[in-house]
C-alpha positions in Angstrom: -23.1 -26.9 -4.3 -23.4 -30.2 -2.8 -26.5 -32.2 -3.1 -28.6 -31.7 0.1 -26.5 -28.2 1.3 -28.7 -25.9 2.8 -30.2 -23.4 0.3 -27.9 -20.2 1.4 -24.4 -22.4 1.3 -24.3 -21.0 -2.4 -24.2 -17.4 -0.8 -21.8 -18.1 2.0 -19.4 -19.8 -0.2 -19.4 -17.3 -3.1 -19.7 -13.8 -1.3 -19.7 -11.2 -3.5 -17.0 -8.1 -3.4 -19.8 -5.7 -1.8 -20.0 -8.5 1.1 -16.3 -8.2 1.6 -16.1 -4.4 1.5 -19.3 -3.6 2.9 -18.5 -3.5 6.8 -16.1 -1.0 5.9 -17.5 0.7 3.2 -17.2 4.3 4.5 -13.6 3.6 5.5 -12.9 2.7 1.7 -14.1 6.2 0.7 -11.7 8.1 3.3 -9.1 5.9 1.7 -9.7 7.4 -1.7 -9.9 10.7 -1.0 -6.8 10.3 1.2 -4.9 8.7 -1.5 -5.8 11.9 -3.7 -4.2 13.9 -1.1 -0.9 11.9 -0.4 0.0 11.9 -4.0 -1.2 15.5 -5.2 2.3 17.1 -5.7 3.0 20.9 -7.5 4.1 19.1 -10.6 1.4 19.2 -13.2 2.8 16.4 -15.1 3.0 14.0 -11.7 -0.9 15.0 -10.9 -1.7 14.2 -14.6 -0.1 10.7 -14.1 -1.3 9.9 -10.5 -4.9 10.8 -11.8 -4.8 8.1 -14.4 -3.3 5.6 -11.9 -6.0 6.4 -9.8 -8.6 5.3 -12.7 -6.9 2.3 -12.8 -7.3 1.5 -9.1 -8.6 -2.1 -8.2 -11.0 -3.1 -5.8 -9.0 -1.6 -2.6 -8.8 -5.6 -1.2 -5.5 -4.9 0.9 -7.2 -1.6 2.4 -10.3 -3.9 3.1 -8.5 -6.4 5.0 -6.7 -4.0 7.1 -9.6 -2.3 8.2 -11.4 -5.9 9.2 -8.3 -6.7 11.3 -8.6 -3.7 12.9 -12.2 -4.4 13.9 -11.6 -7.8 15.1 -12.2 -6.7 18.6 -14.6 -4.1 17.5 -13.0 -0.9 19.1 -11.4 0.3 15.7 -8.4 2.9 15.3 -8.9 5.8 13.3 -5.7 5.8 11.8 -6.9 3.0 9.2 -7.6 5.5 6.6 -3.9 6.9 6.5 -2.7 3.6 6.5 -5.2 1.8 3.9 -3.6 4.7 2.0 0.0 3.6 2.2 -1.0 -0.1 1.6 -2.4 0.8 -1.4 -0.2 3.1 -2.7 2.6 0.5 -1.8 0.5 -1.7 -4.0 0.5 0.7 -7.0 3.7 1.2 -6.9 4.8 -2.6 -7.0 2.1 -2.5 -10.2 3.9 0.2 -11.8 7.3 -1.4 -11.8 5.6 -4.8 -12.5 4.1 -3.6 -15.4 7.3 -1.7 -16.6 9.6 -5.0 -16.2 7.3 -7.0 -18.2 6.2 -4.7 -20.9 2.7 -4.7 -20.4 0.6 -2.9 -22.3 -2.8 -3.1 -20.2 -3.5 -3.0 -16.7 -7.1 -3.6 -15.5 -8.2 -3.0 -19.1 -6.7 0.7 -19.5 -3.2 1.6 -20.8 0.1 1.3 -18.3 2.2 4.0 -17.6 4.9 2.5 -20.2 2.7 2.3 -22.5 0.9 5.6 -22.4 4.1 7.8 -21.8 7.4 5.7 -21.4 9.4 3.4 -19.2 11.5 6.0 -17.8 8.0 7.6 -16.4 7.0 4.2 -15.3 10.3 3.8 -13.2 10.4 7.1 -11.6 6.4 7.2 -10.9 6.7 4.1 -9.2 9.9 5.3 -7.0 7.5 8.6 -6.4 4.7 6.1 -5.2 6.8 4.2 -2.9 8.3 7.7 -1.4 4.8 9.3 -1.0 3.9 5.9 1.1 6.7 5.9 3.4 6.3 9.8 4.1 2.7 9.4 5.0 3.2 6.3 7.2 6.5 8.5 9.0 4.2 11.3 9.7 1.7 8.9 11.7 5.1 8.9 13.8 4.7 4.9 15.1 8.2 3.1 14.5 6.4 0.0 14.6 4.2 0.6 11.6 7.0 2.0 9.6 9.0 -0.9 10.4 6.4 -3.0 9.0 6.1 -0.6 5.6 10.0 -0.7 5.3 9.9 -4.6 5.7 7.2 -5.1 2.9 8.8 -2.8 0.5 11.8 -4.3 0.8 10.2 -7.7 0.3 8.5 -6.6 -3.1 11.8 -5.2 -4.5 13.3 -8.3 -3.6 10.2 -10.4 -5.3 11.0 -8.2 -8.5 14.7 -8.7 -8.8 13.9 -12.3 -8.3 11.2 -12.3 -11.1 13.9 -10.3 -13.3 16.6 -13.1 -12.6 13.9 -16.0 -14.0 13.0 -13.9 -16.9 12.6 -16.5 -19.5 14.0 -18.9 -18.0 12.1 -22.1 -17.2 12.9 -23.1 -13.4 11.3 -25.7 -12.7 11.5 -26.2 -8.9 8.3 -24.9 -7.5 10.1 -23.6 -4.5 11.5 -20.8 -6.7 7.9 -19.9 -7.5 6.4 -20.3 -4.0 9.3 -18.2 -3.0 8.6 -15.4 -5.6 4.7 -14.9 -4.9 5.6 -14.9 -1.3 7.7 -11.7 -1.5 5.1 -10.2 -4.4 1.9 -11.2 -3.3 1.7 -12.7 0.1 3.9 -10.2 2.0 1.7 -7.1 1.3 -1.3 -8.7 2.1 0.2 -10.0 5.4 1.2 -6.7 6.1 -1.9 -4.8 5.4 -3.4 -7.3 7.9 -0.7 -7.5 10.5 -1.3 -3.3 10.6 -4.5 -3.4 11.1 -3.8 -5.8 14.0 -1.0 -3.6 15.5 -3.7 -0.5 15.9 -6.9 -2.5 16.6 -6.0 -6.2 18.2 -2.4 -6.3 19.2 -3.1 -9.7 21.0 -3.9 -11.2 17.9 -1.3 -9.8 15.4 0.4 -13.3 14.8 -2.7 -14.8 13.7 -3.8 -12.3 11.5 -0.3 -12.0 9.9 -0.3 -15.5 9.6 -4.0 -15.3 8.2 -3.1 -12.8 5.4 0.0 -14.6 4.3 -2.1 -17.6 3.7 -4.2 -16.0 2.0 -2.4 -13.8 -0.2 -0.8 -17.2 -1.2 -3.7 -18.4 -2.5 -4.8 -15.4 -4.2 -1.8 -15.3 -6.2 -2.4 -19.1 -7.2 -5.6 -18.2 -8.6 -4.4 -15.1 -10.4 -1.8 -17.6 -12.1 -5.0 -19.8 -12.6 -6.8 -17.4 -14.2 -4.2 -16.6 -16.6 -5.0 -20.0 -18.1 -8.8 -19.3 -18.9 -9.8 -15.8 -17.8 -11.2 -13.4 -20.0 -9.7 -10.3 -20.6 -12.9 -8.3 -19.6 -12.2 -10.1 -15.8 -8.6 -9.9 -15.9 -7.9 -6.6 -17.4 -5.3 -7.9 -19.8 -5.1 -10.6 -22.1 -5.4 -14.4 -21.3 -1.9 -16.1 -21.4 0.2 -13.0 -20.6 2.3 -14.8 -18.4 3.4 -17.1 -20.8 3.8 -14.7 -23.4 5.8 -12.9 -20.8 8.3 -15.8 -20.1 7.0 -16.2 -16.6 6.2 -19.8 -15.4 3.9 -19.8 -12.7 2.5 -23.0 -11.0 -0.2 -24.1 -13.3 2.9 -24.8 -15.9 5.3 -26.4 -13.2 2.5 -28.9 -11.9 2.5 -30.6 -15.1 6.3 -30.4 -16.4 7.1 -34.0 -14.7 4.3 -35.4 -16.7 5.4 -34.4 -19.8 6.9 -36.3 -22.9 9.9 -35.3 -24.5 8.3 -33.4 -27.2 6.1 -32.0 -25.0 8.6 -30.7 -22.8 10.1 -29.3 -26.4 6.9 -27.4 -26.9 7.2 -25.8 -23.5 10.9 -24.9 -23.6 10.3 -23.3 -27.2 8.2 -20.7 -25.3 10.8 -19.8 -23.0 13.6 -19.6 -25.5 15.0 -15.7 -26.5 14.0 -12.5 -26.1 11.2 -11.9 -29.0 8.7 -14.4 -27.0 6.5 -17.0 -28.7 4.3 -17.2 -31.0 0.3 -17.4 -30.1 0.3 -20.7 -31.3 3.1 -21.9 -29.2 1.7 -20.3 -26.0 -1.9 -22.0 -26.9 -0.3 -25.2 -27.4 1.0 -25.1 -23.5 -2.2 -23.7 -22.3 -3.8 -26.7 -24.0 -1.3 -29.0 -22.3 -1.8 -27.8 -18.9 -5.4 -28.2 -19.0 -4.6 -31.5 -20.6 -2.4 -32.6 -17.4 -4.2 -31.5 -14.6 -2.5 -28.2 -14.2 -5.7 -26.5 -13.6 -7.1 -28.8 -11.1 -3.6 -29.2 -8.9 -3.3 -25.4 -8.8 -7.1 -25.3 -7.5 -6.0 -27.7 -4.8 -3.1 -26.0 -3.5 -5.1 -22.5 -3.3 -7.4 -24.5 -1.3 -5.0 -25.8 1.1 -3.6 -22.3 1.3 -7.1 -20.6 2.0 -8.0 -23.7 4.8 -5.1 -22.7 6.5 -5.9 -19.0 6.2 -9.5 -19.7 7.8 -7.4 -22.2 10.4 -5.7 -18.8 11.7 -9.1 -17.3 12.4 -10.4 -19.9 14.8 -8.8 -18.5 18.1 -10.3 -14.9 17.4 -13.2 -13.3 18.6 -16.6 -13.8 16.9 -17.1 -10.5 15.6 -18.7 -9.3 12.3 -15.2 -8.7 11.2 -14.1 -12.2 11.9 -17.0 -13.2 9.8 -16.1 -11.4 7.1 -12.2 -12.1 6.9 -13.6 -15.8 6.7 -15.8 -15.0 3.8 -12.8 -13.2 1.9 -11.2 -16.7 1.5 -14.2 -18.1 -0.4 -14.0 -14.6 -2.4 -10.6 -15.5 -3.6 -10.9 -18.9 -4.3 -14.2 -18.1 -5.9 -12.4 -15.8 -8.2 -11.4 -18.1 -11.2 -15.1 -19.6 -11.4 
């Protein structure tokens, strides 16, 4: 807090998750119940895996955004529960495939499907989740919404393929990184906001989609920042996981031009071979990122996207939903603090 700031500024600038969820809390309860119904199958093994997945469920941030965008003009459409379920199931599918590709053992502190069962189960279950999401949105019978769901699942798949192509390769062009996070993260956040606008505030569709895209970019930048200093209890996976999995994110890319030949060699060692780097090598790269300003550079870019997300809200009606969408920007930025 800056000297002389108003007493309420800390609360306004660091909203809690409960603050973000509060306006649509009842909707989220409906989304959770509806997801269980959508994912239910006649096969007990599928239901067992579905139950495990739903215990790994996150903060429902994307359904929250969808419902808030649906309320911009204060006349919400009841389809938000079904659409929120679709968005969250698509999100779960992308995480399942992500964990399979990265061979991750933990997600939000719980065993991933590939560690609890195996890779074959993970791949097929991810496909099942995508198919259930598409079945549910098709049931609503709105071609515009179906097209949005089809577009974002395509974007997520492209993002996964790009990540596979770059696995353990130190691609130094930041443009490639931003393309990847646009496909893998921002696309789904933008789609959640756009779906909410389509059913509740169609005249604000473009601005809400832009808001979601920019917020999603900031969200992923902060996520990548947390990997260089977050605690496992907060992140649900060990710090340094991205480096261990051979992923070069922006905190590292930002400092590469400033490294000496010896330091660059240390970085290349982390990305060499399929077996992965030693913990000592990973810790050395983390130190370099901190010493050369990678944390500050990433925070700065995230803040720029956050400011642009907030700008997209300026022409919207001054409703409680818009106020919470504005607070969501601060919530995203505060996650690494």
